[in-house]
N, C-alpha and C positions, 0 to 999 in steps of 0.2 A: 575303473570302467564296472559298472554293475548293470544288473538285468533281472527282471522278476522270473524266476525260472518256474512258477504256477503255471506254465505253459497248457499243462491238461492233469486233471484231478487222475490219479493213480489207479487205473482199474486192477482187479486182484486178478486178473486171467481166468482163463476157463480153464476146468478139469476135464480132457480130452481122452476117448477112446485110441487107440495105437492106430488104427484105421483112418481117423480121420489127421490124425498129426501126419501121417504118411501122405493123405490128401495136400496138405498145406504146404508140404515141402517138395511137391514132385515139379514144380518150377524151378528150384534151386539146382533141379538134375538139369533142365535144359540153359541156364545160368552156367553152369561149372562144365557144359559138354564144350562151350565155345571156350573155356579155358586149357580143357585139354587138347582139342585142337591145336592151340598157340604151342604149349608144352610139347606136342610131340612133333609140331613141323615147322615153325616159324624157324630156327635154325638153319635146320636142312632146306627151306625157301630162301632164305639169307646168301645162303653158301652158291644153291642154283643161278640165283641173280649174282653172283661176281662177289660177294665181302668173303674178307679173310678172315682167320678162326679168332685173331684177337681181338677185333670189332666187333666180335659177337654181343659182348654185354652193354656196349654203348646202343645196338641196334634194338634191343631190347628195352629200352629206356622208358619206352610208354608207358609201360604198366606201373613203374614208382614213381613217376612225376605225374600222372592223371590219377592216382589213388590219392596221392598225398593233398591233391591240390581238389579234388572232387569230393572224398568220402566224409571228410569231418562236414563240409557244407551241406550237403544233400541229409547228410544224419539230424544236422540242427535244423533243415527246412522241414523236413519231416517229421520233427517234434513240434511244429508250428502250424503243419496241415490240417485241415479240418476239413475236406472234400467228402459228397457224398458217397464216393467209392473207400473212404477210410485214408490214414494218416500215410502209409507206408506203399498201398497198393497202388497208386499212381506212378511212383516212380520207379518201380521193379517192372511195370506192363512199358512204359516209355523205354525202358533201360533194355528190354528184351526186344523191342522192336528195331532198336538201332542195332543192336548186336545182330541181328539177321542179317540187316540190309549191310554189316561189314563183312559178313562172315560170305555170301553170295559173292561179294566182290573180289575179295581177297584172291582166289586163286588167279584172276585175270590180269594179278599185278605183272608189266611187264618190264618194270626197272627197278630198282632196289629202293630208291627213295617213294616209288610209290607203295610198294609193299610196307614200307616202315612207316610210311602215312596211315597206312588203312588200319594200321595196329596201336597207332593213336587214339583214331577213332573209337575201335573195336572195344580197345580198355578204359577210355573215357564212356562208353555205354555202359562196358559191364560193370564198372563202378558206381554207375549211377543205381544197376540195379542189384547191386549186391549189397551195398553195406544196409538201404531199406529192408532186405529181406532175412537180415540176420535181427534188426530189431523187429522185426514182424514174428517172429516167434517168440520172443521175449514178452512182445505185450498181450500175444494170444493164449499164452501157457502160465498156470500159475507156478508159484516159484517150485514145487516140489517136482512137476515135469519137466523144467527148462533143460536139464541136462539129457532128458528124453529125448526133447525135441532137436537139439543139437547134435545130438548123437546118430540121430535120423538122417538131420542135413548132411554129417556125414557120411552115414550110408550111401546115401543118393550122388553123393561126390564121386564116391569111390567106383559106384556103378554105371554113370555117366560119361566119367572118365576113362573107364575101360572099353565103353562104346566107343569112344573117339579116339584112342591109341590104335584098336583093333579094324576099324571100319577098310584101311589101304589093306591090309594083309587077307581081311575077308574077301575084298575084291580080287585080289590075286588068287585066292582058294576057289572062287567063282570063276576064272578062267579069263579074266581081264589081265592083258601084257603091262607088266612092271615099267619097262622101259617106253611106254607109249606117253608121248609128251604132249599139252595142250599148245595151243600158238604162242606162249609165251616161255616156254620150255620148263614149265614146272609138271612134274605126272599129275596125269590125268584122274588115278587114283585119290589123288590129293584133292583137286578140283571136285571129285563128288562128295569127298568127306567134309568140306566147307560146306556143300550145298545140304547135306544133309543135316549138317549143323544148325543152321541156318533156320529148316524146318522145324525142328526139336524145340529150338530156343524158343520161338513163339507159341509150338501147342502147349507143349508143358506149363507155361505160366498161364496159360488162358484156362489150363485144366484146373491149376491152383485157384484162380479167380472165381471160376463155377463153382469149384466145391467148397471153399473156404471163404463164408462172410467175414470181412475185418468188424472187428469190434470197434465201435464211433466214440470218440475222443471226446470229451466233453471239455469246452474250452474257457475259460475267462476273455475278459474283454481287451487285456491288453497285453495280446500276443500277437503284434503284427506279424507277417510272414514278409520278409523283406529280406535283400544279403546283408544288408548292415547288420539286422538284429540275428540273423544269423552268426556271423563271424563273431559278434560280440559274445553269443553262445557260446562259440567255441573257445573263445579267451578266456571267459570264466569256468569253463568246464577243466582245462587245462590247469587252470589255477586250485581249482577245487578238486583235482583229481587224487581219488584213494590211493592209499600206501600201496594195498594189493596190485593195482592196477601198472602202476609204477613200476613192481617189481616182475609182473608180467612182461612188460616192456623190455628188460634186459633178454629175459628170456627168449622172447621174440626175435631178438637182434640176429642171435646165433642160428635159429632154428631158420629162418627164412633166409639167412645168408645160404645157410647149407643148400636148401632146396631151389634157389637162383642159380647156384653153381651146377647144381645136380642135372637141373632142365636145359640148360644152355649145351653143355659139354658130355651127356652122356654118349649121344652119337657116336662123337666125334672120338670117345673115348675107345667105343667096341669097334668103330673103323681102326682105330690105331694099332688095338690088341690084337683082333682078329686078321686083318688084313695089312696093317702096315702102312695106311695112307689115310689122311683127311682131306683128299681131294675129291670134289666133288665131281670132276668127271671121270674117276675110275669107277668104271662097273660094279666095283665089292662095295661103294660106299652106298649106295643105295640098301645092299641087302644090308648093311650097319644102319641104315634108317629103320630100314622094316622089323629088325631086331631091335631095337631101342621100342620101335613101337608096341611089339607081343608082349615086351618085360613089362612096358609101362603098363598095359592093358593087365598084365596080371597083378601087379601090385595093388594097382587098383581095385582090382577085384577081390584081392584080398582087404583092402579097406572096406569094399561093401561089406564082404561078411563081417569082419571086425566092428562095425559101426554098430550092428547089433549084438554080435558074440560080447563085448563089452559091457553091455548095459547090465547084467547082472553083476558084474564084478566095480561098478560105479560104488555102491553104498558102503562096500565091504573097505577098499583102497580109497576110496575117495578120487577125484580128478586129477589132483597133482601129483599124486605116488605112480596112479596108472599111466599119465604123462611121461613121468621120468622114465621107467620101463620101456616103454614104447621108443622114444628117443633113441635112448642108446642102443635098443635094436635095431634101430632105423640105420644110426649114423655106422653103428658096424657093418649092416649091410651096404652102404654107398662104398665105404671103404675099401672092400675086397673084391669090388665089380672088377676095375682093373688088373686084378691078378688072375681074373677067371677065362681061358678061351675055349672051354666047352660051353656052346650055346644053351645046354639045357642044364646044367650048375646055375648058371645065374638065376635061375627061379628060385634056388636056397635065399640068397640075400634078398631079394624081392619080398620074402614073405616078411622079414623083420623091415624093410620101408612102408610095406602095406598096411601093417599094423602101427607104425610113424603115423602116417598119411592120414589112417582114418581117426587117430588122437588129437593129430593138428586142426582137424576140422571141426572137433567136437569138443574136446576138454579144455581149451582157454578159454571156448566164448561159456561154458557153463562155468569156469572160474569168474571171469568177469560178471555174468549174470547175476552173480551173489553178492557182487561188492561196490554196484553202483545203484543210485536211484532210480528207479522205474520211472520215472516223468522225465529222466533224459538221456532215456535208453539210448535215441537216436544220434545226439550228438558224440557220447559214449563209446557207441563204436564205430562210428566213423574217425574217431579219434586212434580207438584201438586199431583201425585196420591199418592206420598210418605207421604204428609198429611193424605191421608187415613190409611196406614198402620204403621206410627210412633203410631197413637193411638191405632192400634190393639197389637201393640208390648208391649205399657204400661199395657194395659188390660191384657194381656197374664200376663204379671208377677206380678200385682198387684191382681187379681182376685183370684188366689191361696191363697190368706193369708186373701183377703177380706171376701171367702167362709166360713172362719172359725169366724171369728169377725161377722159374720152376721149369727151364728147358725148353719153353714153346712144347709143352707135352698134357694133351686135355686129361690124364689121366692121372696125373698129379693134382688137378684140378679137384676130381672126384674126391682124392683121399683128405683134401684139404676140407671139403664138403662133408665128410663122414665124420671127420673129427669136432667140428663145427657143432652137427647136429647132436653128437655126446655132450659136448658143452652145454647146449640147452637142455637135456634131458638133468645133467645136475643144477642148475639154476632152476629148474621147476620145481625141486624142493623146499627152495626158500619161500615162497607164494604164499600168502596166509590170506585166506578169504574166510568170511563169515560162513558158518554152516547152514544149510537148508534142508528141512525133511528130507527123508529118504521118499 
């Protein structure tokens, strides 16, 4: 099975000032805001609606499955798209609009199945937006600036998720009662947070579209836009996958397995350590949820700062070694969280996790962009993002059994996550990518 991959003539990309790179990535802020709301609130929402601890991974299944099905296909379609708005822009605009609708509706879920169904729709929309935005950076920047572009995306990820995690605590600081529930039994502060996320998603993408005009792609005549053609592109891209991308896949398996474990069980782990319970009806459970939001906001703030602070280190150490150091610090940080009973001391391991999160959002994509042909950026970015969702699927179907083996204790899941992140760091040293100009 073959197809003509001369879908576009490769543009060299532009040389941009930092301000222009910031403008083009503002939209990524809004897309990641929705992910931050999920990470900080979906497990507590499920618990409020009656889910048991061991079933949480299955209820998080939406992200991995939709990512696996949608991202490679959207990437291949965007490679072939030639609208007057650009190749990638139509996809992340439509994705952002759909994300906003789902974020507005999510806090009004009255049942567990409704919340789970909305998460499926939200993640599908987010995946439509996410992959073309990664390819957008690769298209717009010259090779020497792409690592900078992805690290700026990393910084915006940290900033947006800081805001997403901290909104509930900020509302309480402003005088809103934490125990005030909406008509469906969910905290009212969560409803407001999701509403803010819906507005931010659209507004930030609109800013990037307004300030950054996507470079048009010059097409050839034999590049039809169809699902069948896109599937052929995906098949051929997998067959021709560069060796460096395969090496990255092994690292990504452990890296994202760890993060999915952390997001699902950090609130429960804190509740168990500090209050001896994971019962959502216990008044202290909400305290643990709010604490997990605060430390989540802190590590994302560290990621925001690190996204810029790591830039001068890229030419000296390279993305692979920089990524190894960051992941080792992050893995150690996650592993010690269950051992800390003083909330203020939790900020120490969050520094390591913040550095790891900044690196995860930037360095793997910098390594990938140096290894793939630019004309096939969309399809390879889509396939690469399946290296995020496949580990999540493995986690979903393994942690349910592991949870029982590990004594039905969420703290042990966090230790497992820390070990997995350290393994990912060591595997990053194996990745060999072509060098690009500093």
